[in-house]
C-alpha positions as CSV (number, residue, x, y, z in Angstrom):
1,M,0.9,18.0,-14.7
2,A,1.7,16.7,-11.3
3,D,0.4,18.6,-8.3
4,P,3.5,19.9,-6.4
5,K,1.6,19.7,-3.1
6,K,1.0,16.0,-3.4
7,P,3.8,13.4,-2.9
8,N,4.7,11.2,-5.8
9,G,3.6,8.0,-4.1
10,V,2.0,4.9,-5.6
11,P,-1.7,5.4,-6.2
12,N,-4.0,3.3,-4.0
13,S,-5.7,2.0,-7.1
14,I,-2.5,0.3,-8.3
15,I,-1.9,-1.2,-4.9
16,D,-5.5,-2.5,-4.8
17,L,-5.1,-4.0,-8.2
18,L,-1.8,-5.8,-7.3
19,V,-3.1,-7.1,-4.0
20,N,-6.3,-8.4,-5.5
21,D,-4.4,-10.1,-8.3
22,I,-2.1,-11.8,-5.7
23,F,-5.1,-12.9,-3.7
24,K,-6.9,-14.3,-6.8
25,K,-3.8,-16.2,-7.9
26,N,-3.6,-17.8,-4.4
27,G,-7.3,-18.6,-4.1
28,I,-8.0,-16.2,-1.3
29,N,-11.5,-14.8,-0.9
30,T,-11.2,-11.5,0.9
31,E,-14.7,-11.6,2.3
32,E,-14.1,-14.9,4.0
33,V,-10.8,-13.7,5.5
34,K,-12.2,-10.4,6.8
35,G,-14.6,-12.3,9.1
36,K,-11.9,-14.6,10.5
37,L,-9.1,-12.1,11.2
38,P,-8.8,-11.0,14.8
39,N,-8.7,-7.3,15.6
40,D,-5.1,-7.4,16.9
41,Q,-3.9,-9.0,13.7
42,K,-5.8,-6.4,11.7
43,Q,-4.0,-3.7,13.6
44,V,-0.6,-5.3,13.0
45,I,-1.3,-5.4,9.3
46,K,-2.4,-1.8,9.2
47,E,0.8,-0.7,11.0
48,L,2.8,-2.8,8.5
49,V,1.2,-1.2,5.5
50,E,1.7,2.3,7.0
51,D,5.4,1.5,7.7
52,L,5.9,0.2,4.1
53,S,4.2,3.2,2.7
54,K,6.5,5.5,4.6
55,Q,9.5,3.5,3.4
56,V,8.3,3.7,-0.2
57,D,7.7,7.4,0.0
58,S,11.2,7.9,1.5
59,F,12.8,5.8,-1.2
60,L,11.0,7.7,-3.9
61,N,11.9,11.0,-2.4
62,S,15.6,10.1,-2.1
63,N,15.8,8.9,-5.7
64,N,13.9,11.8,-7.1
65,P,15.8,15.0,-6.2
66,T,13.8,18.2,-6.6
67,K,14.3,20.0,-9.8
68,K,15.7,23.5,-9.7
């Protein structure tokens, strides 16, 4: 059963799987990219991911009304 205290978001393992699959299909080596990415660009990406996560959670919560 689902834990009522936890939000019903997308598990990180699924996100990791999808992102790694996309990187592999496009020939991107994550270790090479990590060394070349400036800190300000890393921060922008982190903020983008956080924003998208909030949007997904909001969408899931709006489409999944609480059961009575």
